[in-house]
C-alpha positions in Angstrom: 39.1 -51.3 50.8 40.6 -51.3 47.9 40.9 -48.0 45.3 37.6 -49.2 44.0 35.6 -49.7 46.9 36.7 -46.0 48.3 34.9 -44.8 45.0 31.5 -47.0 46.0 32.3 -44.9 49.6 32.7 -41.6 48.3 29.4 -42.2 45.8 27.5 -43.4 48.8 28.0 -40.1 50.3 28.1 -37.6 47.8 24.7 -39.7 47.0 23.6 -39.6 50.1 23.9 -35.6 50.8 22.1 -35.0 47.5 19.5 -37.2 48.3 18.5 -35.9 51.4 19.1 -32.4 51.1 16.8 -32.8 47.9 14.0 -34.2 49.2 14.1 -32.4 52.6 13.6 -29.9 50.3 10.7 -31.3 48.1 9.0 -31.7 52.1 10.0 -28.2 52.5 7.5 -27.4 49.2 4.7 -29.8 50.7 3.9 -28.3 53.6 4.7 -24.7 53.3 2.4 -24.4 49.8 -0.7 -24.7 50.4 -1.5 -24.7 46.3 1.1 -28.4 46.1 -0.9 -29.8 49.0 -4.4 -29.4 47.2 -3.0 -31.1 44.3 -3.2 -34.8 43.5 0.5 -35.9 42.4 1.6 -33.8 45.6 0.3 -36.9 47.7 2.3 -39.4 45.2 5.4 -36.9 45.5 5.1 -36.6 49.1 5.4 -40.6 49.3 8.3 -40.7 46.9 10.3 -38.2 48.5 9.7 -39.6 52.4 10.9 -43.5 51.4 14.1 -42.1 49.6 14.8 -39.8 52.8 14.5 -43.8 55.1 16.5 -45.1 52.5 19.1 -41.8 52.4 19.3 -41.9 56.7 18.3 -46.0 56.8 19.8 -47.8 53.8 23.1 -46.1 52.4 24.9 -45.5 55.8 23.9 -49.4 56.2 25.7 -50.2 53.1 28.8 -47.3 53.4 29.7 -49.5 56.6 29.2 -53.0 55.1 32.1 -51.1 52.6 33.8 -49.8 54.5 34.3 -52.9 57.5 34.0 -55.7 54.3 31.9 -57.5 57.0 28.5 -56.9 58.9 28.0 -53.6 59.9 25.0 -54.2 62.9 23.8 -57.0 64.7 21.2 -59.4 63.5 18.4 -57.6 64.6 18.7 -54.2 62.9 20.3 -55.7 59.9 16.9 -57.6 60.0 15.2 -54.4 60.1 17.4 -52.6 57.2 16.9 -55.4 55.5 13.3 -54.9 55.6 13.0 -52.1 55.2 15.2 -51.6 52.5 12.5 -54.4 50.3 9.5 -52.2 51.8 11.5 -49.0 50.0 12.1 -49.6 47.2 9.1 -51.5 46.1 7.5 -48.4 47.4 9.6 -45.8 45.2 8.7 -47.9 42.3 4.9 -47.7 42.1 5.3 -44.3 43.4 6.6 -43.3 40.2 4.0 -45.5 38.2 1.2 -43.9 40.1 3.0 -40.6 39.1 2.8 -41.7 35.5 -0.7 -42.3 35.5 -1.7 -39.3 36.9 -0.1 -37.7 34.2 -1.8 -39.8 31.4 -4.7 -39.0 33.1 -4.1 -34.6 33.3 -3.3 -35.1 29.3 -5.0 -37.5 27.6 -8.3 -37.1 29.8 -7.9 -33.1 31.1 -11.4 -32.7 30.6 -12.4 -35.5 33.1 -9.4 -35.5 35.3 -10.9 -34.2 38.6 -13.0 -37.0 38.3 -11.3 -39.4 37.0 -8.3 -38.4 39.4 -9.6 -37.7 43.2 -7.6 -37.2 46.3 -9.8 -39.9 47.2 -7.9 -42.1 44.5 -4.5 -41.2 45.1 -4.8 -42.3 48.6 -6.2 -45.5 47.7 -3.0 -45.8 44.9 -0.6 -44.7 47.7 -2.2 -47.1 50.4 -1.6 -50.6 47.6 1.8 -49.5 47.0 2.2 -49.8 51.5 0.3 -52.8 52.0 1.7 -54.4 48.4 5.5 -53.5 49.9 4.3 -54.4 53.3 2.8 -58.0 52.2 6.7 -59.1 50.0 8.6 -57.5 53.3 6.9 -59.3 55.8 7.3 -62.4 53.8 11.2 -62.5 53.3 11.3 -61.3 56.7 8.8 -64.4 58.7 10.8 -66.9 56.4 14.2 -65.4 57.3 14.9 -64.2 53.8 16.1 -60.8 55.3 20.6 -61.1 56.3 23.9 -59.5 55.1 24.7 -60.3 51.2 28.7 -59.7 51.2 27.9 -59.1 47.7 26.4 -56.6 48.0 27.6 -55.2 51.5 24.0 -54.9 52.3 21.4 -55.9 55.0 19.1 -57.3 52.0 17.3 -60.1 50.9 19.4 -63.5 51.1 18.3 -67.1 51.2 18.7 -69.6 53.1 20.5 -72.9 53.2 18.2 -75.4 52.6 17.1 -76.7 48.9 13.8 -76.4 49.0 13.5 -72.8 50.3 15.7 -71.9 47.8 13.3 -73.0 45.8 10.6 -70.8 47.9 13.3 -67.6 47.9 13.5 -68.3 43.5 9.6 -67.9 43.1 8.8 -65.0 45.9 12.4 -63.0 43.9 11.0 -63.9 40.6 7.1 -62.5 42.0 8.4 -59.9 43.8 10.5 -57.8 40.7 7.5 -59.1 38.5 4.8 -57.3 40.4 7.6 -54.2 41.8 10.1 -53.9 38.8 8.3 -54.8 35.9 4.9 -53.4 36.4 6.3 -50.2 37.0 8.2 -50.2 34.1 5.4 -51.4 31.8 2.9 -49.0 33.1 5.8 -45.6 32.9 6.5 -47.0 29.2 2.9 -47.2 28.4 1.4 -43.9 30.3 3.9 -42.0 28.8 4.3 -43.1 25.7 0.6 -41.9 25.6 2.0 -38.5 27.1 4.4 -38.0 24.3 1.8 -38.4 21.6 -0.1 -35.9 23.5 2.4 -34.0 23.5 3.5 -34.1 20.0 -0.2 -33.5 18.7 -0.6 -30.4 20.6 2.7 -28.8 19.3 2.6 -29.8 16.3 -0.6 -27.9 15.9 1.0 -24.4 17.7 3.1 -24.9 14.9 1.2 -25.0 12.5 -0.5 -21.4 13.8 3.2 -20.3 14.1 4.1 -20.7 10.6 0.1 -19.1 9.2 1.2 -16.6 11.2 4.4 -16.2 9.6 3.7 -16.3 6.3 0.9 -13.5 6.9 3.6 -11.3 8.4 6.1 -11.5 5.5 7.4 -8.0 6.0 9.1 -8.6 10.3 12.3 -9.3 10.3 14.1 -12.5 9.4 15.4 -12.5 13.0 12.4 -13.1 14.2 11.3 -16.1 11.5 14.8 -17.8 13.1 13.8 -17.5 16.3 10.3 -18.6 15.7 11.9 -21.6 13.6 14.3 -22.6 16.8 11.3 -22.4 18.9 9.5 -24.8 17.5 12.3 -27.4 17.2 13.2 -26.6 20.8 9.4 -27.3 21.8 9.6 -31.0 20.1 12.8 -32.0 21.8 11.4 -31.1 25.3 8.4 -33.4 25.2 11.1 -36.7 24.5 13.5 -35.4 26.2 11.2 -35.1 29.5 9.8 -38.8 28.7 13.4 -40.0 28.7 14.5 -38.7 31.4 11.5 -40.2 33.7 11.6 -44.1 32.0 15.4 -43.5 31.1 16.5 -42.6 34.6 13.8 -46.0 35.9 15.9 -48.8 33.7 19.1 -47.5 34.6 19.0 -46.8 38.2 17.0 -49.8 38.6 17.7 -52.8 36.2 21.0 -53.1 36.4 20.2 -54.5 40.0 16.8 -56.4 39.5 18.6 -58.2 36.5 21.6 -59.2 38.8 19.7 -60.3 41.8 17.9 -62.7 39.2 21.0 -63.6 37.7 22.1 -65.2 40.6 19.8 -67.5 41.6 20.5 -69.3 38.7 23.6 -72.2 40.8 26.3 -71.5 38.1 26.2 -68.0 38.2 28.7 -66.2 40.9 28.2 -62.9 41.3 31.4 -61.0 41.7 31.5 -57.8 44.3 32.3 -54.8 42.5 29.1 -55.5 40.2 27.1 -56.1 43.2 28.3 -53.4 45.1 27.8 -51.0 41.7 24.3 -51.9 40.9 23.1 -51.0 44.6 25.1 -47.4 44.4 23.0 -47.2 41.4 19.7 -48.1 42.9 20.6 -45.2 45.5 21.4 -43.4 43.1 17.6 -42.6 42.3 17.0 -41.4 45.8 19.0 -38.4 44.8 17.6 -37.6 41.1 14.1 -38.3 42.2 13.6 -34.9 43.7 14.6 -33.4 40.3 13.4 -35.4 38.2 9.4 -34.7 39.5 10.1 -31.4 41.5 12.7 -29.2 42.1 13.0 -28.0 38.7 9.3 -27.2 38.1 8.4 -23.2 38.5 5.7 -24.4 40.8 8.5 -25.8 43.6 11.3 -22.9 42.6 9.2 -20.3 43.7 8.0 -21.7 46.4 11.7 -22.4 47.5 12.1 -18.8 46.2 9.4 -17.2 48.9 10.7 -19.4 51.6 13.9 -17.9 51.3 12.3 -14.9 50.8 11.6 -14.9 53.7 14.4 -15.8 55.7 16.4 -13.2 54.2 13.7 -10.0 54.3 14.3 -9.3 51.2 12.6 -10.0 46.9 15.4 -12.8 45.6 12.9 -13.2 43.0 13.0 -10.6 40.5 10.0 -10.0 37.5 11.6 -10.4 34.1 10.7 -8.1 31.2 10.8 -11.3 28.8 7.1 -12.3 29.3 6.5 -13.1 24.8 3.8 -15.5 24.0 5.8 -17.8 22.0 7.5 -18.5 25.6 4.0 -19.1 27.3 2.8 -20.9 23.5 6.4 -23.7 24.4 5.4 -24.3 28.2 1.0 -24.8 27.5 1.3 -28.0 25.7 4.6 -29.5 28.3 3.1 -28.1 31.7 1.3 -31.2 32.2 4.5 -33.9 31.7 7.0 -32.2 33.8 
């Protein structure tokens, strides 16, 4: 192992620890809270966390051993199984994020008909499709023996055989797989979240108008109060854009380098550097650690559930009520609560 590979190994260890703990906390909230279980987004979040945990306990250790040993870490049978799961779980997580974005788009754009457009049954159907979609491509790769250890990625992953005709089939398979998983999910994310951002800005703008009218009427209020109101207006506009940027940006940063690398290596004249291959693989793993915070743990609902669990374990109140509960903050959160 050279210095770069030592850094990669340490990075995977840190990501694995954070991913395992954070995703287990999400599952704990799901199990503990009846309210979260009743909500439709909880189905998608549960599926996403479940896939991330499997990636953490199965695929990350395999890649870590591949980096340390600089060779295939397991026997062929186990390596093929890990490769099968990698294809299945990666596609499943992407489609789960797309499903979450669809749910939030319906919730924000069609709030009055949300209960009829997105039922619990519809969520289960979407999850079943993501499983069927992922399983189909994984099984296809397994049947054609396109699962093996790749030294470029130090992982048990998709890898073509050396036969010329089989190489063409693998190329078609890889392009279709990434088009129907990564590209499809990215298009859905961009379409839905940009629509959500448009609606959120509209609501925030309407609140801004009401706030400004109030300021003009209350001409005798203290200047510091006016300044705070104006600052809150600016913060509202920034929050919506920041949330959408995190959802779409993290998806692109974590998955795009790996997908582009996998497509580039299909060209016969392209030789992928091992260090770059491992970096792109590590970026996909980092998504498993960031998802719980982006979609769940930073939300007030999940925070309260976690505090309640700790409260019960320690048998004391760890969530004191705050004396600050202004109507201005309530307005702040209202136009963004559907996004988060």
